[in-house]
C-alpha positions as CSV (number, residue, x, y, z in Angstrom):
1,M,3.9,34.9,-13.2
2,K,4.1,36.9,-10.0
3,L,0.5,36.2,-9.3
4,F,1.0,32.4,-9.9
5,G,3.9,32.5,-7.4
6,K,1.5,34.0,-4.8
7,Y,-1.0,31.2,-5.6
8,L,1.7,28.5,-5.0
9,K,2.6,30.2,-1.8
10,D,-1.0,30.2,-0.7
11,R,-1.3,26.5,-1.5
12,A,2.2,25.5,-0.3
13,K,0.9,23.3,2.6
14,F,-1.5,21.4,0.3
15,I,1.1,20.9,-2.4
16,F,3.6,19.6,0.2
17,L,1.0,17.2,1.5
18,L,0.4,15.9,-2.1
19,L,4.1,15.3,-2.6
20,V,4.4,13.5,0.7
21,L,1.5,11.2,-0.2
22,C,2.8,10.5,-3.6
23,T,6.2,9.7,-2.1
24,F,4.6,7.5,0.5
25,F,2.5,5.5,-2.0
26,A,5.4,5.1,-4.3
27,A,7.5,3.7,-1.5
28,F,4.7,1.5,-0.3
29,Y,4.0,0.0,-3.7
30,S,7.7,-0.4,-4.3
31,L,8.1,-2.4,-1.0
32,A,5.1,-4.5,-2.0
33,K,7.1,-5.4,-5.1
34,M,4.4,-4.2,-7.6
35,P,5.5,-3.7,-11.2
36,E,7.3,-0.5,-11.7
37,N,5.2,0.5,-14.7
38,L,2.0,0.3,-12.6
39,I,3.6,2.5,-9.9
40,I,4.5,5.1,-12.5
41,Y,1.1,4.8,-14.2
42,G,-0.7,5.3,-10.8
43,I,1.4,8.3,-9.9
44,S,0.9,9.8,-13.4
45,I,-2.9,9.6,-13.0
46,C,-2.7,11.2,-9.6
47,L,-0.5,14.1,-11.0
48,V,-2.9,14.7,-14.0
49,L,-5.8,14.8,-11.6
50,C,-3.9,17.2,-9.3
51,L,-3.1,19.4,-12.3
52,I,-6.7,19.5,-13.4
53,W,-7.8,20.3,-9.9
54,G,-5.0,23.0,-9.6
55,A,-6.1,24.7,-12.8
56,V,-9.7,24.9,-11.6
57,D,-8.6,26.0,-8.2
58,F,-6.3,28.6,-9.6
59,K,-9.1,30.1,-11.7
60,H,-11.4,30.2,-8.6
61,W,-8.5,31.8,-6.6
62,Y,-7.7,34.4,-9.3
63,T,-11.4,35.4,-9.6
64,K,-11.6,35.9,-5.8
65,I,-8.4,38.0,-5.8
66,R,-9.9,40.2,-8.6
67,K,-13.1,40.7,-6.6
68,L,-11.1,41.5,-3.5
69,K,-9.1,44.1,-5.4
70,I,-12.3,45.8,-6.6
71,A,-13.7,45.6,-3.1
72,Q,-10.6,47.3,-1.7
73,E,-11.2,50.3,-4.0
74,Q,-14.8,50.6,-2.9
75,I,-14.4,49.6,0.8
76,L,-15.0,53.2,2.0
77,L,-18.4,53.2,0.4
78,S,-19.7,49.7,0.6
79,I,-18.7,46.1,1.5
80,E,-21.3,44.5,-0.8
81,N,-18.8,43.5,-3.5
82,L,-16.8,41.1,-1.3
83,P,-16.5,37.6,-2.9
84,E,-18.5,34.6,-1.6
85,C,-17.0,32.7,1.4
86,D,-15.5,29.3,0.9
87,G,-15.6,28.2,4.5
88,E,-16.4,29.2,8.1
89,V,-13.0,31.0,8.5
90,E,-13.7,33.3,5.6
91,K,-17.3,33.9,6.9
92,E,-15.8,35.0,10.3
93,Y,-13.4,37.3,8.6
94,Q,-16.1,38.9,6.5
95,E,-18.3,39.3,9.6
96,L,-15.3,41.0,11.2
97,I,-15.0,43.3,8.2
98,R,-18.7,44.0,8.3
99,L,-18.7,45.0,12.0
100,S,-15.6,47.1,11.5
101,H,-17.2,48.9,8.5
102,E,-20.4,49.6,10.4
103,G,-18.4,50.9,13.3
104,R,-16.4,53.2,11.0
105,I,-19.6,54.5,9.4
106,A,-21.2,55.2,12.8
107,L,-18.1,57.1,13.9
108,Q,-18.0,59.0,10.6
109,N,-21.6,60.0,10.9
110,Q,-21.0,61.1,14.5
111,S,-18.0,63.1,13.5
112,E,-19.8,64.7,10.5
113,L,-22.7,65.6,12.8
114,K,-20.4,67.3,15.3
115,F,-18.5,69.1,12.5
116,S,-21.9,70.3,11.1
117,E,-23.0,71.5,14.5
118,A,-19.7,73.3,15.0
119,L,-19.8,74.8,11.5
120,D,-23.4,76.1,12.1
121,Y,-22.4,77.6,15.4
122,F,-19.3,79.4,14.3
123,T,-21.1,80.5,11.1
124,I,-23.9,82.1,13.1
125,W,-21.4,83.5,15.6
126,A,-19.3,85.1,12.8
127,H,-22.4,86.7,11.2
128,Q,-23.6,88.0,14.6
129,V,-20.1,89.5,15.3
130,K,-20.2,91.2,11.9
131,T,-23.3,93.2,12.9
132,P,-21.6,95.1,15.8
133,I,-18.5,95.6,13.6
134,S,-20.7,97.2,10.9
135,A,-22.3,99.3,13.6
136,I,-18.9,100.5,14.9
137,H,-17.9,101.5,11.3
138,L,-21.1,103.4,11.0
139,L,-20.7,105.2,14.3
140,M,-17.1,106.2,13.4
141,D,-18.2,107.5,10.0
142,T,-21.2,109.5,11.3
143,G,-20.3,110.3,14.9
144,D,-19.2,113.6,16.2
145,G,-16.0,112.3,17.9
146,E,-12.6,112.1,16.3
147,Y,-11.4,108.5,15.8
148,S,-7.8,107.7,15.1
149,P,-6.7,105.9,11.9
150,E,-5.2,103.2,14.2
151,L,-8.6,102.5,15.8
152,R,-10.2,102.2,12.4
153,E,-7.4,99.8,11.3
154,E,-7.9,97.6,14.4
155,V,-11.6,97.4,13.7
156,M,-10.8,96.4,10.2
157,K,-8.5,93.7,11.5
158,I,-11.3,92.3,13.6
159,E,-13.6,92.2,10.5
160,Q,-10.9,90.5,8.5
161,Y,-10.3,87.8,11.2
162,V,-14.0,87.1,11.2
163,E,-14.1,86.8,7.5
164,M,-11.0,84.5,7.6
165,L,-12.9,82.3,10.1
166,L,-15.9,82.0,7.8
167,F,-13.7,81.1,4.8
168,Y,-11.7,78.6,6.8
169,L,-14.9,76.9,8.0
170,R,-16.3,76.7,4.4
171,L,-13.1,75.1,3.0
172,D,-14.1,71.6,3.9
173,S,-17.9,72.0,4.2
174,D,-20.2,69.6,2.3
175,Y,-22.0,72.2,0.3
176,S,-20.4,74.0,-2.6
177,D,-20.0,77.8,-2.1
178,Y,-18.3,78.4,-5.4
179,V,-20.1,80.3,-8.3
180,L,-17.8,80.2,-11.3
181,K,-18.2,82.9,-13.9
182,S,-16.0,84.9,-16.2
183,Y,-14.9,88.0,-14.4
184,E,-12.8,91.0,-15.4
185,L,-9.8,90.9,-13.0
186,D,-9.6,94.6,-12.8
187,G,-13.0,94.9,-11.0
188,I,-11.9,92.4,-8.3
189,I,-8.5,94.1,-7.8
190,K,-10.1,97.5,-7.4
191,Q,-12.4,96.2,-4.7
192,A,-9.4,94.9,-2.7
193,V,-7.4,98.2,-3.3
194,R,-10.4,100.3,-2.2
195,K,-10.7,98.2,1.0
196,Y,-7.1,98.9,2.0
197,S,-6.8,102.5,0.6
198,K,-6.7,104.1,4.0
199,Q,-3.9,101.8,5.2
200,F,-1.9,102.8,2.1
201,I,-2.3,106.4,3.0
202,R,-1.7,106.0,6.7
203,K,1.5,104.0,6.2
204,K,2.6,106.2,3.3
205,I,3.0,103.2,1.0
206,S,2.8,104.0,-2.7
207,L,0.6,101.7,-4.9
208,K,1.7,101.0,-8.5
209,Y,-1.3,99.8,-10.5
210,E,-2.4,100.8,-13.9
211,G,-5.2,98.4,-14.5
212,T,-5.5,95.3,-16.6
213,E,-7.7,93.8,-19.3
214,L,-7.1,90.2,-18.1
215,S,-10.3,88.2,-17.5
216,T,-10.6,84.8,-15.9
217,V,-13.1,82.1,-14.9
218,T,-13.3,82.2,-11.1
219,D,-15.4,82.9,-8.1
220,E,-15.4,86.6,-7.3
221,K,-15.9,86.3,-3.5
222,W,-13.2,83.7,-2.9
223,L,-10.7,85.3,-5.3
224,L,-11.3,88.7,-3.6
225,F,-10.6,87.2,-0.3
226,V,-7.3,85.8,-1.6
227,I,-6.2,89.1,-3.1
228,C,-7.2,91.0,0.1
229,Q,-5.1,88.5,2.2
230,I,-2.1,89.0,0.0
231,L,-2.4,92.8,0.1
232,D,-2.9,92.7,3.9
233,N,0.4,90.7,4.2
234,A,2.2,93.1,1.8
235,L,1.1,96.1,3.9
236,K,1.9,94.3,7.2
237,Y,5.4,93.4,6.2
238,T,6.3,96.6,4.2
239,P,7.3,99.3,6.7
240,S,8.1,101.7,3.8
241,G,8.3,101.7,0.1
242,S,5.8,100.5,-2.5
243,I,3.4,97.7,-3.5
244,S,2.8,97.0,-7.2
245,I,0.0,95.1,-8.9
246,S,0.6,93.9,-12.5
247,T,-0.2,91.1,-14.9
248,K,1.9,89.0,-17.1
249,G,0.3,86.6,-19.5
250,D,-2.3,84.7,-17.5
251,S,-0.7,85.7,-14.1
252,L,-1.4,88.3,-11.5
253,I,1.7,89.6,-9.7
254,I,1.5,91.4,-6.4
255,A,5.0,92.6,-5.4
256,D,6.2,94.6,-2.4
257,T,9.5,96.1,-1.1
258,G,9.0,94.8,2.4
259,I,11.1,92.7,4.8
260,G,10.9,89.6,2.5
261,I,10.8,85.9,3.5
262,A,13.8,83.9,4.6
263,P,15.0,81.3,2.1
264,E,14.4,78.5,4.6
265,D,10.8,79.6,5.1
266,L,9.8,79.8,1.5
267,P,9.1,76.1,1.0
268,R,6.8,76.1,4.0
269,V,4.8,79.4,3.8
270,F,1.7,77.6,2.7
271,Q,1.8,75.1,5.5
272,K,-1.0,75.5,8.1
273,G,0.2,77.4,11.1
274,Y,3.7,78.1,9.9
275,T,4.9,81.6,10.6
276,G,8.7,81.4,10.3
277,Y,10.8,84.6,10.3
278,N,7.9,86.9,9.7
279,G,6.0,85.3,12.6
280,R,8.8,86.6,14.9
281,Y,8.6,90.0,13.2
282,D,4.8,90.1,13.7
283,R,4.0,88.2,16.9
284,K,0.3,88.2,16.1
285,S,0.8,86.2,12.9
286,T,-1.3,83.0,12.8
287,G,0.2,81.3,9.8
288,I,-3.3,80.5,8.5
289,G,-3.8,83.2,5.8
290,L,-1.6,81.8,3.1
291,Y,-2.7,78.3,3.9
292,I,-6.3,79.3,3.2
293,C,-5.2,81.1,0.0
294,K,-3.5,78.0,-1.3
295,R,-6.5,75.8,-0.6
296,V,-8.9,78.3,-2.2
297,L,-6.9,78.7,-5.3
298,N,-6.5,75.0,-5.7
299,K,-10.3,74.6,-5.5
300,L,-10.7,77.3,-8.1
301,G,-8.1,75.7,-10.4
302,H,-5.6,78.5,-10.1
303,E,-1.9,78.3,-9.0
304,I,0.0,80.4,-6.5
305,E,3.8,80.9,-6.2
306,I,5.9,83.1,-4.0
307,K,9.3,84.5,-4.7
308,S,11.1,86.5,-2.1
309,E,14.5,87.8,-0.9
310,L,15.1,88.7,2.7
311,K,15.0,92.5,3.3
312,K,14.3,93.2,-0.4
313,G,10.7,92.2,-0.9
314,T,8.2,89.6,-1.9
315,E,6.5,88.7,-5.2
316,V,3.2,86.7,-5.1
317,I,2.2,85.2,-8.5
318,I,-1.3,83.9,-9.1
319,T,-1.7,82.0,-12.4
320,F,-5.1,81.4,-13.8
321,K,-5.6,78.1,-15.6
322,N,-9.0,78.7,-17.3
323,E,-8.8,75.6,-19.5
324,K,-9.2,73.4,-16.4
325,K,-12.6,74.7,-15.4
326,E,-16.2,74.6,-16.7
327,L,-18.8,77.2,-16.5
328,P,-21.6,75.8,-14.3
329,Y,-23.2,79.3,-14.0
330,E,-23.6,81.9,-16.7
């Protein structure tokens, strides 16, 4: 009924013209003193013919509307499904749509080319930077000089920022960098803990972790990045105390006794570039780490939640939803 109302609105001018003509001819024949039954008969025939024409026209109009609805859903891919034109005005409109579509495709291709070139450049740059970073690590491990733990930590930060850049660039890349397999979570966690073991010792932060038998379908490299990022945040914002790693059901829980997160900041911690209270605590915070973690876990089919209380600590919960994923690689 709503669609029929739209049809009547579209044909309002034509329907008004028919009513005016019928009224005009009725008045004209009445003034000509023609028999009343002939006037009614003539008007009746005109109305029947108009109803037949209206039914045919409504079907044609309805078919065109359906095709336009389908074309709207596919307009980003193609404009081939547009309905046939009924006149010159519609032809001009479709030509305008075609030119607009071609212009959009050209701009999209140009944008994708620039993004691809930038991605290639930064990827090469990041890999090149990792070479001297590895050399610095090697020199500090095998050299004769004494290197402070702070220096080692700063080099590690540089390495982490480079890795963050690479992961950030790959988030929206056209190619898939995910290899899903069934992994023992314990092995991935131990890699992350081993990476930050010296920071635990230097900051005198105790680690509470007894291992887990939980397994999940995930990508090892991407999940390791997420766990490392969470551990890095926990160490950064825990001046003293402890960090615990545990599991509950299908969830991994990383909790610390650090400075916590302000209640007004909690709903926005996964927003790109948002730093909040902790950003004022650590002026070097970029607000990009948790944003990447959220995006990565969404792609892997996992969920992340943060619970925190200011000056009491933070709890990060990663829940693994294995039933949502397939195993493309075994």
